[in-house]
N, C-alpha and C positions, 0 to 999 in steps of 0.2 A: 493693760489695754490702752491704746492710744485714742485720743479724742478724734471723732470723725464727724463730718457734716455732709449731708446729702440734700438734694433738691428733688422733691416729688411733685409731679403735676397732678391736677385733678382728673385729667383724662388719660387713660392708659395708652391711647393711640397717639397722644401728644399733638393732635391736630387742632388748630385754632384758626379763626378768621381775624383779620386785622381790626374789625369792629368789635370784637369780643375781648373781655378781660382775660388775661392769663392768670389762672388761679392754682394754688397748690400750698405746699408747706415746706418749710426748712426743718429738717430733722437733725438734731444734734445728739450724738451719743458720747457720753463722757464718763469715765470712772470716778472723776472727782469734779467738784464745782470749779468753774473757771471764770475769771474776770475778762471782760472785753470792753472795747471802746465803741460799741455800736454794731448793729447788724444792717448791712446794706444789700440791696438787690439791684442788679444792673441788667438791662436789656440791650442787646446789641444785634442789629440786623444789617447785613451788608452784602454787596455783590463783589466777590473776589475774582479778579481777572488775571490770568497768567498767559504770557506768550512765550513759548519756547523758541529757541534760536532758529530752528528750521521751519517754523510755521510760515507758510506762504512767502518764503524768502526774506522774512524779517531778520535783520542781522542781530547777532547776540547782544549787541550793546543795548537793545531795547528790553532785554529780559529783566523782569523784576521791577521796572520803573513805573508800572501802571498802578495808580492808587486805587484802593477799594472804593466803591460807591456806597456811601452811607445811606441806609434806609431809615433806621431808627436807632437812637442811642439815648438812653435815659437811666437815671439811678434814683431809687427811692429808699428812704429809711424805714425799715420794718421793726427796728428795735433800738432803743436808746442804750447808752452805756450802763453797764451793771454786771451782774453775775448770772451764770447759767448753772443750775443745780446739777448734781450728779444724776446719772441715769439717762433716760431718753426725754428730750425736750422737743416739742413740735411747735413751730411758729407759723401760723397761717399768713398768706399774702395774696394780694390781688393787685395786678398792675394793668393799666390800660395802655395799649399800644398807641392809640390815637386819642387825643383829648379834643373836646369841642373848642373850636377857635384856634387850635394849634396848626401852624403852617407846616405842611408836609412837603418836603423838597422832592422826595422820590416816591414813586409808586411802590406799594407793597407787592413785590413780585412773589410768585409761589416758590417754595423751597425747591431747589434743584442742585444736584451734584453731578457735574460733568467733568470732562477732561481738563478744560481750560477755564470754564466758568462755573462758579459755585455761588449759589444764593442760600445763605445760611442765617438762622436766627438762634441766638444763644441767650440763656438766662444764667446769671452768675450770682451766687451768694458769697459775700465777703464778710469775714468777722476778724477785724484787726484786734490784736491783744497787747499792743505795746512793743517797745524795743527789745525786751528780753525774751519774747515768745514769738514763735512762728505763727503768722496769721493762718486762719482756717478759710478754706475756699472750696467751692464746688460749682461745676458748670454742667448744664444739661441743654441739649438742643431740642427745640420744639418746631413743629412743622406748620407753615402758613399755607393756606389754600385761599383761593379767591372768595370774597364775600358774596352773599346772595344778591346784594344790590347790583343792578346792571348786568347780572348774568342772564344769558338767554335761557328760555325754556328749552326743553328737549327739542333739538332741531329736527325738521322733517328728514326722512332718510335722504341723504345726499345722492345726487346723480352719480352713478358709477362711471369711472373713466375707462374707456375701452382701450386695450393695448394689443399689440401684436409684435411678436419677436420672430425674426427671420435672419438668415445669414446676411441680408442686405442692410439690416438695422444696426449691425455691430460695428463699432468704431475701432476695434482692435483686431489683429490678425487671427484667423482660425486655421485649424488643421485642414489640409487640402481635401480630405475625404468629407469633412463637414461642410466646407465651403462649396464644393462642386455638387455634392449629393443634395444639399439643401435641407431645410426644416422650416416648420411653421407652427408657432404656438400662439394662441389667441386667448383672450380673457377679459375680465373686467374687475376693477378693484376700487374701493372707496378711498378717495384722497382727502376726505375730511372725516375726522373720527372723534367721538367723545372719549375722554380718558377712561370712563367706566365701561365702554363698549369694546368688543373685540374688533380687530381689523378684519373685514370680511370681503369676500369676492369669490371668483371662480376662475378656473384655468382649463384649457383644452389643448392637448397635443394633437394637431391635425395631421402632421406628417413629419417624419424624420428618417433619413436614410441610415443614420448611425444610431445604434441603441443608446438610450438614455439611462444614466445610472442614478441620478438624483435630481430633485427639484426642491429648492429651498427659498424661504422668504426671510430676508434680513431687515431688521430695523436699524436705521442709522440716525445719528444726531449730527447736526452741522452747527458748530459754534464759531461765531465770527466776532472779532474784536477790532475796533478802530484804534490804530497806533499811529499817531501823527497824521500823515496823509495817506496811509496805507491801511489795508484791511487784512488782518491775519485770520485765515479760515482753516479749521481742522475738522475732518469728518472721522467719526469713530463708530465702531460697531457696538450696538446695545444688546441685540438678541438675535439668535438664528433659530428658525423653525423649519424642519423638513416636512413637506406636504406630500412627497412621493418618493418611493424607494424602488429603484429598478426601472426597467423599460416599460413604462405605463402603456396601457391600451390606447390606441389611436381613437380620436373622436369621443373620448369619455370625459365627462365634466368632473374636474377635481375641485372640491370646495377649498376655499382659503378662509381659515379661522385662526387668528393669532391673538392671544391675550397680551395686553400691554403691561409691562412692568412699571408700576407706579413710581417707585423710588428712583428710577432712572430716567423718567420722563416728566414733562410738565406741559402746560399749554404753550403753544408756540409764542415766542417773545420777540418783538421787534422794537427794541429801545434805541436811544440815540447812540451810545457808545458800544453797544453789543447786541447780539441777536442769538436766539436759540431756535433752530429749525430742525425738522425731521424729514427723513426720506424712507421709502421702501425700495429694496433692491430684490428683484426676482432673478435667481440664478438657475440655469439649466446646465447640468454636467453631462457630458457625453462619454461613452466608453472609449478609453485610450490608455495605452501602456505608459504614456508620459505622466498621467495623473497619479499613478502609484509611485513613481520615482520622485515626484516633487513633494517637498514638505508642505503641510497645510499651515499656512500662516494667516493671511487675510483672506477670508472666504469670498470677499467681494472684489478682489483684485482680478483684472482681466487675465484670462488664461487661454491658451490655444484650444483647449477642449471645453470651453465654457461659453455660454451665451448669457448676456446680462440685459436687464431693463431696470432703470431707476426712475422712480416717480416721486413727486413731492407729497408730503403727508402733513396736513394741518391738524393739530391737536387742539381741542377746545374743551372747556368745562361748562357744564350746564347746571341748572338748579337741581336736577335729578341726581347729579354726581355728588352733591354735598353729603358728607357723612353725618349720621345722627350722633351728635356729641353730647346729648343730654344725659 
């Protein structure tokens, strides 16, 4: 059996705040006693930015030249040189992400994994064993959420934004029968939402000359990166939720209730070199033979048989959103 090393955190959900120590233990399983040159633990937090060649017209020469933004990088010694006995050895550790009086260059942004922007925090245990032996190493990701300090209390229910969707509000061409016959869909939806609350609102089909086949709510993320004097922006789909199937009754209120996927979303970020924003896209599909012939790729792309409405969505974290990590 080969010697293995693992890092186990004290919290099963791996969620910490920047003001809290990250605690756990390094677990070494070895069939024989081994010598080592010390046991080190490294913390690395960074914002990784990637711009693909086609993003916002940025030429391919820009690809891969953006340096990561370092948030935290430190190494501590958790064990001096010596031997590890055979069997299972557990070495406890505790590392502070921020020290009193320590100058912090970057803010501790919340963990986020997007298409072009990734905010990641890693904990790595290294056990060097000399030139004749392969060093042992293990890495685990932990999740950072905003601290309680300066977080707002649960906000008052935000004012709903009223929207209406008609043939005249569409910026893309529609089928003649949809354009001439007309339709009108009205409703209201919250454009500011706590990460722990559902996206809520309501929608009413007041009129439509062409039968409706589906109404969906799409969550979108908008990632922007400054590259030189240009801004590369990419919008990607996070989640789709169907709220109506078939030709719904006219003048009937349809509730909007969408749960937010935590691992794919974070509080809206507006930093200097990058930003992470979110949008809601309401799509209404009308009955058409063309819809069956076209492959379903991007459900938010304008189609002749679809009506669209995009609204900004600000995501925030409140003190009520904090996980109980004790």
